[in-house]
Steps between C-alpha positions, in 0.01 A plus 500: 500500500869502483607366153873523571459276810299246293759512225788446744317203664436346161857553395641354834278190454632455155853478617432307826615140511208268418404257781209360314684235316213257550265745335738534207539122477109474498473754222765306299303169553190665391661639176667162428155330525337757260781553245461189277138575456559864416784423258285235321201719476679801360676287246207294388280809485738686275558198271120455476447872407771479240344181355163684482667796330653283236163341443334839464777617259443182289128530488512884407756431222783684660711178500470259200316528176133578462371137490219334692726235644728778664184656634367181646848413641523847659163458666598158638832638628332799652256277681775285639666817642159614650460162658853524645409838653183343642662209677790716621332610834379151600839357432664783711264415793594136486880579492456754778311250713775233447762758596311609815451128585884435459602772736200507732658315793816719495296817477272400777787400726668832449188698543437327832848587618447863409172527660629337813250222531 
């Protein structure tokens, strides 16, 4: 096995002009279909985790005074954060399905052109 030859071929392929502009366009369309769902999921998940953390801090007397109302409020806020984390994935699936549906025709046309059918 000649590793120098493999390395040279890999390097040559890296600098060669790309003729697969349709493949690149297909990847960009796929990323455009998935990006809104991904951004929403990360943002909503982080916010839900932060809300849960605030609720936990309130219920363990890290934030606020040591009263029963702060404890109950902390538990309620923590539960809201946990519910947010629980519904994050189903919302992601719905947003992803909408994005795929929106770009399905363009992606299918480009994929048929690439495959030659």
